[in-house]
N, C-alpha and C positions, 0 to 999 in steps of 0.2 A: 503494499500500499503504500503511496506516495502523496505529498499536500498537494492540495489543489492551488495552492497559492504558490509564486515562485519562491518564497521565504524559505532561505537556510536554517532550519532549524536549530542547528548549535549556534548559529548567530543570533536567532530570536531567543533563546532560552538566556545567552550570557547577558543580551539588552534587558530583559525581565530582572535579570539579577542585579545589573547595574542600575536600573532605574528604583528597585526598591531599596538599595544603599544608598542611593541620592536622597531619597525623601525622606531619610533620617538624617540627613546632614544637620548639626545645631544650627549652622548659620540660618538654615532654611525654617527651622521649626522654635528657636529662641524669642525672636522680634516679640511674638503678641504677648509673651509673659513677664516683661520687664515691668519690677514694681516700682513706685514711686520713691524718690530719694527719701531718706530719714533725716532726722536732727542731728544723728548722731554719725557714729563711725557704719561704715558698708564693708563687712566682710566677706567674702567669698571660699568657700570650703568644696573640698569635693573629692571622688572615688569614682572611678571607674575608666574604660577603657575609651570611652567617649568623653571623659570629662575635661581634658585640655581642649579638646575644641569647643566644647560648652564654654569654657573659662573665655579662650579667645572670643568667641562669638558675643558672650556678655559684656567683656571689655570693651570691645568696639561699639558695642550699642550704647553702653552707658556712657562712656566717654563723649561720644559724639553728641549727645542728646543734652547733657548740662555739664560735662567735665567735671561731676562730681567726685570727691577722694575716692578712691578704691585702693583696698589691699586684700590678700589672700594666698591661698595654698592649695593645690589639688594634686591629687596623686593618681598617676595613669600608669599603664603597661610600659615596660621598655619598647621604645619605636614608636609610639605613639604621643609624642610631644609635641606642641605645637609654642611657638615663642609667644610669649605674652608682657607687656611693660610693668603693668601693676599686680598681677598674680602670677605668684612663683609656681612653676609646673616640678614637681618630685617623679621621678620613674622608678618604679619598685615591678616585682614580679607576679607573673599570674601563669598558672591558674595555683601555684604553690608559693605560700608567702615567702618572704624574704628580709633581710634587717633593713632594709631601706624603707619597706613599707611600713615596718614597726616604728623607723624613727618620724616619718612622714605623719603617722596616726599620734603619735606624741606630741608632734609639734601643733597639728592641728587642734587636739584640745587644750594646747595653752593658747592658742589664737582665738579661742573663742572663752576664756576663762575669765571672770570678771566685768562681764560689757551691761550694759544700763537697757532699760527699755525706750531709749532713744536710739539705741544701735538696730541695725538690720545684719542678718545673717542670710546668705543664700548657699544654699548647698547644692552644689551640681551632683545628680548623683545616676550613674548608668551601668550597666551589668561588668562583670569582673572585680567592684568593688569590693567582693566578699574577701577575697586573698589582698586586695592592693591595701586596704585599711585594716591591719592587723593590730592588734592590741588584746595580748592574750589575758583573759579572766584571771582573778586571784588565785595565787599559787602555780599560773601554769607558764612556761617557758615558749618561747619562740618555737624550739624544736616539737615540742609536744602539739603546737598548733600544727605546724608542717605535718606530722605524723597522722593526725586527723584528717587533715584535708586529703593527703594523698589517698588514705582509706575510704575516704568519702570517694572521691574520684572515681577508683576502682571498684566499686561497691554494686554499683547498677541503682542507687537510690536517684530520686527524683531530683531537680534542682530546688524544688519546694522543702523535701526531707533534707537535704545538706544543709539548706541557709536554716532551718531550724536549730540543726546542732551547732551550727558555726554561731549564732546569735547567741546561745547559751553560753559558749564559753569565751565571749568577748568581753572585753570590756569597753567597748567604743559601740557596736552594733545592738540591734534591738532597744532602739530607741534613746540609748544612751549619750550619745553625741547630741542628739536634739536636747535632752533633759539639759545637758551639759550648758546648753545656748542661754538655757533662762537668766533672765528676763527679757533679754534681745526679742526682737521681732525675728519670726525664722520661717524663710520660706524654702520649701524643699522641689526641685525642678529636676523632675524625672525622665529618664530615657529607658523604657521598659524593653528587658530582655527575658522576660519571663513568662510562663503560660499562665492567663487569666489577668497579667499585670496588676498581680497583688503587691503593693507598695513596700509591705516588711521584708518581700521576697529580693527585691532589687536591691543588690549589693548588701543583703541581709539586713536591711532597713536600718541605718543608722540614726535617722532623724525620726523615726515614726515609730508609733506604739507597736506592740508585739501581742497578741490574744495568744500563743501557744506557752507551753511551760517546758519547765526542766523535764518534768514526767513526758512529755512527749518527745524530746530529746533523747532522751534515756531509751524509751522505746524504740526507735528508729535506729539507734545504736545496736540495738540488740536484735532488730528484726534482721539488719544486714551483716551480723557477727561482726561488728567492728571490735575491734581489741583497743579499749581506751587506755591511756595512758593514768597512772593511780589519781592524780590531780584533776584530772576531766571527769574521771568515775566520781570523785567525791564532789565537785562542783555541781553535776547534775542529781547524785542521790539525795543530795542533803538540801538542793532547792536554793543554795547560796547564788547558783548561776542566772538566776531569775531574771528577766527581761522588764525593759520598762513599759508598763502596760498603757492601752489607748484612753484610759479614762484620768492618767496620771496628769495633775494641774500643771506641772511644766511644760506640757506639749500643746495645753487646750488653745495657746495664742498664737500657733503655727500652723502656716499654709501650706499645701500641698497641689502641685500640678501637674499632670503627666503631658511632657511636651510631644513625646513622639513614641509610637506602640508598634508592634508588629502588623498590626491591621492596616496600619496607614502603608507600611511598604509593601504590603501583597494589594492593597487597590491599587499603589503607584504601577507595581509590575503589570496589573490588571489591563490597565490602559494601553500600556504598549503591546499588549496581545490582540487587544481591539483594534488597534491602529494598523496591525498588520493582517486584519481578519480571519480572527481566532479569538473563538468566544472561550472566556475565563471562568472558570469555577472557583471560589474560595472555599474548600472544604472546612478551613479553621486556623485561628491564629495561635490555637494552642494545642495541639496535637502531642500527646507523651505516650512512654511507652519505650520497651526496647528497641532499638534501632532497626532492627531484624525483623520484629513482629511489625510495627509498622511498614514495613517495606512490603510484606505479603498482602496486607490488607489493601493497599493502595496499588499493589501488583494485580491483584486479583480483581480492584475495580477498573483497573486500567484495561485488563483482559476482556472484559466485560462491554466495554467501549466499543472496542476491536471488534468483537466477536459477533456481539447482538445489538447495539448501537443505544446500548443501557447503562446507564441512566442518562447518559448524555450522548448526543450526536456530534460526529466528527466534521470538522476539525476542532478541537478543544485544548484545553491547558488546565489541569488541575494544580492550584496552587495551595500550599500548606504552609504554616509556620507553627513555632512552639520548640519545645527542647528533649529530642529523644533522648535515650539513655544506653548506657553500652556496658555490661558486666563482662569486665576483661577476663578473659581466660586464656588466651593467649601472649606471644610475646612480640607481636607486630608492632605497626607505627598507629593504629588506633584512628580515631576522628569520629565520632557520632555520625556526621554528614555521609562521609565517603562509607561507612560501614552500610547505612541505611542504602546509599547507591549501590553498593555490589551487592548487597541482599534483593535489592530490586531486580538487579539484572538478572541475577540466579531463579526469581520466581517468575519473571518474564519469559526467561530460556527463548531470547530471540523473537521475541514478537513483533511483527513487521508495524514499523509505523509509530514505533514507540519509542521516543527521545526522553531523557529527563536530566536536571541538573538540581545539585544540593550542595549548599555551602552555607557557611555560617556568614553572618553579615559583618562581623567584626573582622575578615579575613584570615581569621585564625581558627581550624579545625581541630580541635583536641589540642595537643601542644605543637603541632607542626605550624608551619608560618605558611600554610595552603589554607584557601578557602574553602576547598568542596572539590569537585568532579563534573566531570559530564559523561552521560550514559546513552551509548547508540545500540540501535537494534542489533549491530554486529559487533558490541564491546567483546561479547565470551566468544565468538569464532576468533576474532584478533587473537585473544588472550590464549586459546587453544594452540593456536598456529605459532604462538612464542613459546609454547611449553608449560603455559601457568595453568593450574587448574583453579577455578575461580573459587570453589568452595573449601578449598585449603586454607587461602588467604583470607576467607571468610572466618572459618575457624580459628585462625591464627591472629583475629582481628588486625589484618595487615592491609587495610583496603589502599592506604594512602601509595603502598608499593605497587600494588595491583594497578591503578589508574596512574600512576607517574610513568610506570613501563609502558604502558598504551600511547603517551603524551597527552592524556586527557584531563590532567588536573587543572583545577581552575585556581589563579593566582593574581591576589589582587595588590598585595601590601598594605599596611595599616589603613584600613579604611576611615578611622577615627569617631566610628560611630559601632552601634552594637544594637541590633532590635532582634537578636535571637536567630534560628534558623529559617534559611528559607527552601522549598523545595517546590520545582516545576515539574510535570510531565505531561509532555506536549504529545498529542494522539493525534495523526493525521487521518 
């Protein structure tokens, strides 16, 4: 089966992905959320893969408007820095925290200490902040946090479950940073990278109240058989790691605004498809589950479209966002998006007319400086021709190696934003 339009499927998929990333750029999203200048100081803080770009956009808008004094510090991932004049940009490690993130968190806490009701704190929060803004809870060390973080990443836990544990082992997340800003005015600007856009899950909610408990976090650790360092176990068992709750009076004067989210990125991609004469269907912006399980479901849907014209007619593109998970069992180079894509290829088994792209909008899939990859109807045939067994690569969690060998990796470099995963299945 071939496409009725002259569109190159690979090029169209990449155009849709690029449009999704572009729609989430802070310079485009921030202007509508600029607050009025306060009587006192204006301090910008933040953490996440998009935080430096957010800081630059905020600084440019703020200074251009009335040249009000501005100061601050945000921490972003190595390679994601953007130069600012008034806001200091610090780089740290992701997805496992390092000493640079610890020092940045300490300095941010000091920056918001002793403020008055005349002061304004603007918190720029985006995905990735959970590891970038690291402050171990009472009795914990950075090494303890690193061990727990690494275990969570390999466990198959959802992002919501991982961040619940992180919040309760932190000295800054779970609303603690927001409480520290009191009595200053607090405005939190969020770029969501989590399914459902729950503020407490974006960077583990440093400035927002958290309704979950230490008991919830302990149950998650037990469910995924995560071995906790003794001090971490104690924090959860005794309740000493309890977070700041939504009704806490120190958070009542704060304001929260969602600047952009996965749905907006998917809608931008849908517009590209329509312009090419392809009907888009957004299946959801918060799909979760094991990458290979989600791939089986979406692969089955794509086959139904090809074979029976149900539930959609061709040509069409199935768009989805969210964050899948990978339970690591092999020794390969991982990546939840490429694992999804390889599992999709196995499920489709060369079904004609089906192309797909899966990638992380921050440009990094797993720990690789690769956003994702492209799948074509002949991907598996080309792999076999090179002596590669697709199922073995999948079993070894080695999808990055698989798609690199085919020349089908999608590499963007740092995108300076993050609205989670992007998946497009193009059916002709």
